[in-house]
C-alpha positions in Angstrom: 8.4 -14.2 -19.2 7.9 -17.7 -17.8 5.5 -20.2 -19.4 3.2 -20.2 -16.3 2.9 -16.4 -16.4 2.1 -16.5 -20.1 -0.7 -19.0 -19.3 -2.0 -16.8 -16.5 -2.1 -13.7 -18.7 -3.9 -15.7 -21.4 -6.4 -16.9 -18.9 -7.0 -13.6 -17.1 -6.5 -10.6 -19.5 -5.8 -7.4 -17.8 -8.9 -5.7 -19.0 -11.2 -8.5 -17.6 -9.5 -9.0 -14.3 -11.8 -8.4 -11.3 -10.7 -5.3 -9.5 -11.5 -6.6 -6.0 -9.4 -9.7 -6.5 -6.5 -8.0 -8.4 -6.1 -4.5 -6.8 -3.9 -2.0 -8.4 -2.0 0.7 -6.7 -3.2 4.3 -7.2 -1.7 6.3 -10.1 0.7 8.8 -8.6 0.6 10.9 -11.7 -3.2 11.5 -11.5 -4.1 15.0 -10.6 -5.7 15.0 -7.1 -5.2 16.5 -3.7 -3.0 14.9 -1.0 -6.1 13.9 1.0 -7.6 12.3 -2.1 -4.5 10.3 -2.8 -4.2 9.2 0.8 -7.7 8.0 0.7 -7.0 6.0 -2.5 -3.9 4.5 -0.9 -5.9 3.6 2.3 -8.5 1.8 0.2 -5.9 0.0 -1.9 -4.1 -1.3 1.3 -7.3 -2.9 2.6 
């Protein structure tokens, strides 16, 4: 891990990151229908 990344993680802990600014891809192991997953994927891409 680089020094700059360590500083970033210290400044923005994963639990406190803003979800709009730091989107995460949908969990492919979560139990949901294909349509539900496609909707999550569509929202994530925007």
